[in-house]
N, C-alpha and C positions, 0 to 999 in steps of 0.2 A: 434394462436401462438402455436407451438409445445410444448409438455410437457417435463419435465426432463426425460431423459432416463437412467435408471439404470439397467444394466444387473445384474443378480444375481451373476455372476462370470465372470471375465475377466482374460485372460492370455496374458501377453505381452512377446513375445518370441524373442529370438535371438538378443537381443540388443547388439550393438557393445560395448557400455559401459553402465553399471548401475552406475550412480553417486549417491550413497546412501547418502553421505554427503561429506564434503570437504576432508575427510581423508580416506573414504572407497569407492573404485572404483573397480567394477567387470567387467572384460572383458567377452563378450559373455554370457550375463545373461538373466534370465527370472524373471518376477514379476507376482505373482498370487494374484488376488484381489477377495474378496468375501464379499457380504453384506456391501460394502462401505469401507472395511478396507484391508490393506495389510496383507495377511495371510502368504505368503512365498515369498522369493526371494533368488537368488543365481545363481551359474553357470548353464548354460542351461542343461548340463548333469545331474546335481543334481535334478532339478525339473522334468525332463522327467521321471526319475526313480519312481517318486511318483504318476504318472498316474492320475493327476488331469483331470477333465472333465469340462472345462470351457464352459460357454454359448457363449462367444465371444472370439475370438483369434485375436490379433493384431500382425502382423509381424513387428518387429522393427529392422530388418537387416539394416545396414548402418545408424543406429540412436543412439543417446544418450538418455537415459531415466533419467530424473532429477526430483528432488522435484519441485513442483510448486513454482514460485517466489512469494515473499511477499513484497507488497508495504505498508510501515508503515505510509504513510501520503499522501493523495490525496483529491482533491475536484472534485470528479468524474463528477458531474453534470455540472461543469463549461465549458463543451464543447462549449457552445453557444458563448463564447468570443474568441475562438481560431482564431488566425490570425488577430484579430481586435485591439489588444492593443500592437502591436509590436513597439519598438523603440520610444515610446512616452516619453516626459520629465516628470519624476517623481523621487523624491529623498527620499529614506527611505520608510519604510513599511506604515506609516500612510498616507503619500502623495500618495503612490501607491494605497492603498485601496480607498482613496477618489476620485482619478482621473480615476482609471481603473476597480475597482471591485464593490464597494458598489452600485453605481447607477444602475448597471445592475440587481440587485436583485429586484428592484421595478416592473419589468415587468414580474416577475415569478408568476405562479399559481401552484397548486398542479399537474396539468396535464403536464405543460411544464417541471417541474422538473422531473417527472417520465420519460418523453421521453428523455430529455437531459442526465439524469442519465443512461438510457439504452444504449444510443449511446456510452458513456464512458465505460460501462461494456462490450459491444461488442468488443471494442478496447482492453480491458484488456484480454479477452479470446484469441483473435488472437495473443496477444503479450506474452502469457505464464504466465501471472500473475493469480494465483489462490486464493490468500488471499490479502485483502486490507483493510485499514482503510479509511473511507469516511467521510469528513466534509462538511456539506451543510445544507440547510434549507428544510422545508416540510418533516420531518422525515418519515411520513407514506408513502409518495411517494418514498423516498429513499429505504425504507424497501421492498416495493412491487417490485421495480425494481431489488433489490438484490435477492429476493426470486425467481423471474422468471428467472434470469440469471444463477442460479446454482453456482455462485461464493461464496467463503467464505468471509464474510463481517463483519467488525466491524463498526457499525454505530456511528457517533459522531454528533448528532443534535446540531447545533450551537446556543449558548445562550450568551446573553450579556445585559447589562443594559445601554449602552451608546448611543444606537440608536434603532430605530424601524425597524424590518424586516417584510416582508409581510405574514409570516406564523403564527404570533401571535400578539395580541393587546397590550401586555405589557411585561416587563421583568418577572413578576411573572407567566404570562401565558407560557413563554418559559420554565420555570422550571417545570410547570405542564405537559407541552407537553413532556419534557424529561422523566418524571416519567411514563407517559402513554406509551411512546415508550419502556421503559425498561420492563414494565409489559406485554406488548403485544408481543415484539419481541426478548427479550434477551434469547438466547440459544434455539430458535425455529429452525425448519427445521433440526432436528437431530444435533443441536448445531452449525449449519453452520452460523447462524446469531447471532451476539453479539452486545451489546450496551455499550457505555461509555458516561460519562458526559463530555461535552465539553464547559467549559467557554472559550470564543473565544481566548482571549490573555491577557497578563499581563496588558495592557493599556486600555482595553475595558470593564473592570468590576471593580466595587468598592469592597472594602474588605468584606462588609457584603454579597454581592452577591457571592463572592468566597466561603464564609463560607456556604452559602445555597447549593451551588454546592457540596461541600464536604459532607454535611449532606445527600444529595441524594445518592451520591456514597457509603457512609458508610451504609446507610439504605438498599441498594440492593446488596452490595458487588461487585460493578462493578468498573472498572478503570476510569481514567481521562485522557483526551487528551487536550493539550493546546499549542498554539503558544507562544514561549518563546525565548527571546534574539535573535530575528530574524534580527534586524537591529540596527544601531547605534542610530537612532533617538528614538527608543523604550528605549534603555538604558538611554539616557539623560532624557526622559520624566519621567521614573520611579524614577531615582535618584533625580530629582527635586521635585517630588511629595512625595516620601517616604523616601528619604535620603539613599536609598539602591539600589543595582543593581537588575535587574529582578529576577534572580535565588535566590539571597539572600532574596528578598521580598517574593517569593513563599515559601521559606523555613520557614520564620518567621510566615506565616499564615497557615502552615501545609499542603501545597499543594504537596510538593515533597513526593515521596515514591515508593515502588516497583510496585504499580499498576498505576503509573503516567508515561505517555510518553510525552516528550517535543518535539514539532515540530521545527525543524531548529537548535536552540541552537547554533547560530554562535558566538555571542560575549560573550564568557565566560572568566572570570578571573580564575587564578589558584585556588582561594578559592572556586569559584562556581563549578569547576570541582570536587573538594574535596567533596562538598555538594552532588553532584550527586552520587559519589561513596559511601558516608556515608549513603545515603537514598535509594540506589539501584534504583534511578530514571532512566528510559529508555530514549533513544534519537532516533528521526527519522531524519536522515541526508538526505538532499535534494540538492545535489550538482548542478544539472542542473538549477533549478529555482534560487538558491542562486547566481549563476553566471549571469544568464540572467537578473535578476532584479538588479544586481550589489550590493547585500547586503553584500557580504563578503564570506570568506572561513572558515568553522567551524574547530575547533581544534580536528578533529576526531582522528588522530594518537595518540595524547595525551590522549584522552578519552579511546581509545582501550587499550593503555598501562596501564591505571589505572584499567582496568577490567570492565569499564562501558559498558552495553549492547547497541550497536548502530545498528539499522536497517536502511535500505535504503528506500527512497520514491521518488516519482515523484513530488509531490506537486500539480499535476493535469494538465488537458488539457488546462487551461487558459494560460499556459506559456510554457509547454513542452509536448512531447508525453507521453502517459501512457505506457511507455516502459522501463521495468526494465533492459533490456540488455544495453540500452543507459546509464541508471543510473550507472550500474556497471562499465562500461567503463570510464565514467566521474569521478567516485569516485577515481579510480586508477590514472588517468591522473592529476587531479587537485591537489591532495596532493603530488604526486611525484614532480611536477614542483614547487609547493609552497615551498617545503623544499629542492629543488634541490637534490633529492635523489631518483634515479630510483628503489631502492630496497624496498622503503617504501610501505606498504600495498600490499603484494603479492596477486596474484589472488586467492589463497586459502582463505585468510582472507575476500576478497571482496565477494566471492561466499557465504561464511558463513553468512556474513551480509545480503545478499539478500535472505537467506533461513532460517537457524536455528536461527540466532540472530534476524531476523525479526519476526519470530514466537514467540520467547521469549519476545521480546519487546511488543508484543500484548497479552502476557499471554497464548499463544496457543502452547507452545513448547512440551507439552505432546501429542498433537494431530497431528501437522503438522510440516513442516520445514525440514524433512529428510525422506528417504525411509527406513522404519524399520517395522518389524513385529509388528502388533497391532496398528500402526498409521493409521489415515484416509488416504484413497487413493486419494491424491492430486498429480497428476503425469503429467509431460509434456514430450513429445517426440520431439526431435530436429533432423532434417534431416542433416546428415553429408556429403551428396554427393557433396555439394558445393566445388569447388576448393580452396576456402579460408581456408578450413579445411585440408590443406596439408602442412607439414607432420603431421600426427595425431598419438599420442601414449597415453598410459595410463598416462604417466608422464606429458603430456602437455594439456590434455583435458580440465582442468580447465582454463588454459590460453586462449584456444580457445573460451570457453564459455563466459568468461569475456570480452575479447578484440576483438574477431572476429565474434562471433555469432550476429545475429540480429533477430528481431521479425519474419521476413519472413521465418526463419528456423523452426519455431514452426509448427509442423504437426498435433499433436493431443493433446488435453487437457482433463484431467479427474479430476473431483472434487467430493469427497465424493463417489467415485465409479460410478459417472455418467459421461458419455461421452458428454462433452460440444461442442467439435470440433473434427472432425476426417478427416484427410487428407485435412485440411484447409477448410472444410465445417462445418459451424455452425449448430449444431444439436438441440440446445435448444431454440433458438429465430429465428423469421422470420426476417432476416436482411433486406430484401428488403422493407417490410412493415414498419419496424421501421424507416428506412432512409426516406421513403416517408412522414411519419408523422413529422420527424424532420426537413425536408428541409424548410417548411414555417416558422417554429419557428426560425431557424437560420437566415433566410432572414429578419424577423422582428427585431431580436436583432441587426443584422448588420446595418439595417437602423437607428434604434434608437441610437445605440452607435456611429455610424459615425456622426450622427447629433449633438452629444454632443461635438465633437472635436472643 
C-alpha cells in the first residue's frame, strides 16, 4: 500500500477561482502550501512576485480551488449494506435499526470493518470530502483505516447498554474501549485524527450509562456525538419513559453543550431549539438520509436563524452516497420546497454549512473549513471545464458548486499538505487491491442479508 505523500511545499497556480470561504472569492489566484499548512494565497500576480520555490506545482487553470468539504455525520464502514436495504418496509428509527442495520453487525470482525471502512474512505477522497465524523464499531480498525487514508477524521466508537455488539463483551467494556481509543488515537497524525465519546442514541442508553459517557468526555476533554430526535417513534419512546422530549431529556442529564453534536435533530420543538441555542449544542443535518428513510425534515432554517451551528452530513453509505455535493444540493431543495420559498437558504449559506460551519460543529474551525493563511492545507480542486458550468462568474460560482457540481468534477484532493488524489488518481491507497479484498466481504454480506428478508 503506498504511503502518504507530503511534498515539503506545493504551489497551486492560476486557479480560475480561489473560494477561500463563502464571502471571499479571488479570481485567478494561487495558493502556496508548506509543511502541511497554507502559507500564502492571493492573486496570481501577487504570489509570483514573492518568488516561492515549491517542490510541487499544480496547474489549476480552469479550476476552482475550494476548502475540503466536511461531513459531520457518517457511518463510513457501512458500505457493506449499500443497495441491499432499499425500499424495505420499516417505520421509524427503532424499526429501521432492527430490520435493516443491527443484524448486519453480527457478521463483522476487526478485519472486515477495516476493509469496509477503507472502501468508504476511498469514496470520500474521490468525492472531495476531506474531514468527516465516523460512527461505527471496532474503533481500532476505524482508526487504522483513517490513518492510512490520509483523511481528517473524528472517530466516534459506538457505545450503548441496550444490546451487545461484536467488538466488546459488555457495556462496561465498550466504555473502556472508548477510553483506550482516546488515549491511543486522539490528536495523533499531526492532529489529523480525533476522537469523541458516542453514546449511540437517546433511546439506546440508560441514564447512568449516559453519565459514565459524560465522565469520560470530561476526563479527556473531548466532545460527544449522539443520534438525537431522529424520528417520531424516538420522541414517543422518550416521552413515555421520561416524561420529556429527547432534547429536553438530554439537557436534564447535562449532555447538551458546546462540545456536543446531535445527529439528525429532526423533531425539535420551539423549546428544544432554544435549548440548543442556550447550550451552544451543534447539529449535523442529514437531509438525504432523512428523506430516504422517511423520518422527516429538520427545522434547519429556524436553527440557522437562531444562530445554531449546523453542519451537513451524509449519514453514510448504507443509505446514500458519501457525496457532500449531493448533500448540499438536497439541503437547498428540501427546505425551499418545504417552506414554499425559493429564496430560503441561499447557496452561500449552504456552502458555509458544508465547510466552515461543519468544521465548527466538529471543534476544528481553527484548523480547517476555509482557505486561510496558517490553516491546515485541506484543499480540493474542481474541474470547471464541464459545459454545465456555463455561464460562470465570480458572482455565481457558489451556486454552481452547490447545485451543479458533482463528485466527478473533483480532480485533486490535498489533506494536511499531502496529495491524496491527483488528476483523479488515488495516490495514498492501492484502490485495486482494496476492492479485491472488499468484493468477497460484500458478497458474503449480501448473501446473509438477503437471506434474512
